[in-house]
N, C-alpha and C positions, 0 to 999 in steps of 0.2 A: 158332203162333207163340210158344209160350214162355210164354204169360202176358203178352204187348205188345198193346195196341193194336194191330189189324187195320187197315193204313192201304192206302187206296185207290190203285192205281198211275195214273199219268199216259195216257189215251189216246196211242195209235201216231198215229193220226190229229190231234191237238193238237202233237205232234212234228214232222210232216209240214207242218201247215199254218204251224205258226213257222218255218220253211224257208224253205218255197216264198215266204214275207210278206215275209224281210227280203230275200230274191233280188229281189222284184217292187217294195221301196222302195228298194232298196238301201243297206240297214243297214251300219254299217259292221262292226256286232256282233252279237252273238246272249248277251241278258244274263237268264242265268238264277238263282232264288233256290230253291235245293235242301234239302232231307234229307236225299239217299241217293245214294252213287254207284250206285246201280243206275239210280233215273231218268234219267242221263244217258247209258247206256251208248249210245243209237240215235244222239244229239248226237254223242257223240266220235268215232265215225268218219265224222264229215262232213269233208272239207273244202273251202277257199277262203272258212270264215268262222269270223272270229274269233272264239272263244265265251270270254266271263269267269262264269263261277259266284259264285255269293256266299252265303256261308252261316254259323252263329253256331256250328256244330260244332265242335269244333279238330281234333279226329280225321278227320272229312270235308276238312275246311281243307288237312291235312298232305297229304292222299294227292292231293286234286287237283290243286297244287302241284305231284304228279308227273306229271300227263297231261293236264293241259288246257292248250291251247297260249296261248291270251290272257290268261290270267290267273287268281288264285283271290282272293275277297277276304275276310277274317274279320274277318265285323262282330259290332260286341259286345252286340247289343241290335236287334229289329226292332220298329218302329213296326205299330199297329193298320189294316191297311186294305191292300189290294193297292197301290193310287198311291201312297201314304205307303209303302211298303218299297221299290218302285221308286224313288222320289226319293230315300230315303235311301242306297241300295245305288251310286247314280250317283252322289252328292257325295262317296263313300269312293273310289269309282271314278276320279273327277276328282281328289282328293289324293295318289292316288296312280298318275296318270298314267298310267292305264289306258283313259281316255277325254280327247277335247277340248272343249270349245265347238263346237257347230254338230255334232258327230255324231250320226248315227240311227240308234237301236237299235231291237230286237226283243226283248222283254222277257216270260220266261217266270215266272207268280207264282200262288203260291196262296195259301187261307186255311186253317185248320184238319187233316185230316187226310190231305188231298191236299198233296204237294208245287207242285206249280203246276197250276192248273187254267184259266187265263188266257192272253190275249196282248195285249200294249200294244205300242204304238209309242212311242218318247219320243223327244224331241229333247233334247240335252245343252245346255244355256243356262247352267250355272256357279252355284255359291253353291245347290242345291237346298232343301239340309238344313239346319233351322232346329237340328241338332245333328251337323252334322258337325263342330262344335270338339271333339264328346266323341272321334269317329270317327279324325280327322283327327290331333290333339292326343295325342303320345304322353303326357304328361304326366295330362291327362284320361281318356283313356281306362286307363291303368294303373290309376287309383284308381278310377274306375267299376268294372273288371274286377274288382282285389282288394274292392271292396264286395258283388258277387255272389256271388265267393267266401266272406264273413263271412256273409251271408246265406243260404248255402246249404252251413255246410261236411259234408264225406264224413263226419264222426261229429257227436253233439251235436247243439245247437241252434242258432239263430242267435244269431251274436254284434254285438248292437246297438253304434256306431260311430259318429262324425262324424270328417268330414274339410274342411279350408278349406285350400283351393289359389288361390295369388297373392295379392297387394297383402298379401303376409307383415309389412310394419312395420304394414301398419293393424291385422292382424287381431291382432300380438301385443301392441298398445295397447289391442285392446280385452279382450284376456283376461290371467290368470296362472296360476302351473302350479301343480297340486294338488298335486304332487311333484315330488322331483328331479327333473329333463328328462334322461330318458337320450338324447336326440340332439345333447346341445351339444357342437361341441367335433369332432362326426363328419360323415362325406360317406356318410349313410345314402339312394338314390336311391330313389324307391316304382318306377321304369320297370324297375329292375332286380330279376327275379324271385325273385332267390336271397335277398331280402331279406326277402319276403313271412312267413317263417315267423317273424321277430323283429315285423316287424307285426303280425302277429296276436296274438302274446302279450301284446303292448301296446293293441291293440284291447278286451281281456278288463277292463280298467280305467276308470274314470270319465274322462271328457273328452274333448277332440278332442285330434287331429292338426293341425298348420300346415307344412304343402308348400308348398315355393315353385315360381315359375312354370317352374323347372327341372326337378323331380323331388326335388330334394334334405328332406329330411324335417328340417327344423327343430326340434321340437318334438312330444312327446306329453303326452297327462294336461295338457289347457289349460281350464282352467274360461273358458268365453265369457259377457264381463262386457256386452256391447251390450244397451242399451236400446232398442227402439223399437217401434213398432205394424207389427203383419206380419197381414198376412188370410191364414193356411193354415189347412189346413181342420179342421175342430172334430173332436176326438181325437187329433190329433197330439200327442205329448206334449214332455215338456219340452225334452230333444234335438232336436227337430225346430225348435221354436220358437227355442233359444239359436241353432242356426246359420242360421235364418232373417234373424234379428234380426242376423248378424255379418255376411252377405251385404247387407243392407239399408245398413250404414253405412261398410260396404268395397265396395272390386271386384273381393274373391272368389267361385270356385263352391263350394257348398256342399253335399254328398255325405254324406248318413246312411243308415245301416241299420238297420231297426229291430227290435230284440231279441226281438220277440212272431213277425212273419210273414216277416222276411227281406226285407221289399220296401225295395226300394232306391229315394232320394228325391233329388232334384237342385236345388237352388234357386240362385237369380240375383236380383239388386237387389231380397231382403225377401221374395220368392214361391217357390213351389213352382212350378217349371216344368217337370218330369216326373216319374214314376216309372216303374220296370222292377221283373217280378219275377223273383227268380232262378230259378225253375224253369224259365220258359216264356222269360225273356229279351224277353218283348214288352212294348216301351215304350212307354206312355202320355203322349201331348204335352199338358202344359195350356197352351203359348203362346200366343197369339191370334198367329194367322196374316195 
């Protein structure tokens, strides 16, 4: 396997069972959370059933868009647990119009080294994932994607950084410039990946980015001055505490990148609500549901 960890392939019987079950329950689609195209070969040749595939892999997503009839979903992250993965993928499919409320789905999903090892039947009810606001919101999604790249750059170590998005007037009121603002008077959007090299450059400086709800970067190198009692885990540094405090006194969403291990953390309402590892892209939700 060229030094790569050997993966277990899903058994053919599991694929056949999923297709048989889909027919029996009159499913509208088969949803597959996959990590390799090879896992899908037996399914791609089937007719009469809408196939939707979700993945966090960029290359696989591009390839799947060419061959999957029902559609491909590019996920920024995946929660831990099979059922939570399904709920998250379904919420993203809803936002992209691939599913409708009331649809019955048969889902193939797995954990660990197996791309999928379990079959679920899922009734689409709408608003499934607490983090669909990130996946379905182009600005939030772009910031998290950029943060994950800063956490695991192609060369060098993680780039510690911070972003505040939304409620920009309140954020600016509760912060000040450390150095002249390089984005003042410019229309630079975080949604346009062409701007990411520029944003990476300023991410190496102290301070936070302030991003408008429509994606326009209003400022970099902002010193966050909000003072609030926040309940964040012991061991997180001043960057995380400052972002948590800023989200406590504003309606902004905060995103931080750890300069030590590259972990991306999401803050809302003064609390840490999730963290994502940049390598596995596995999301750990800390929100109460």
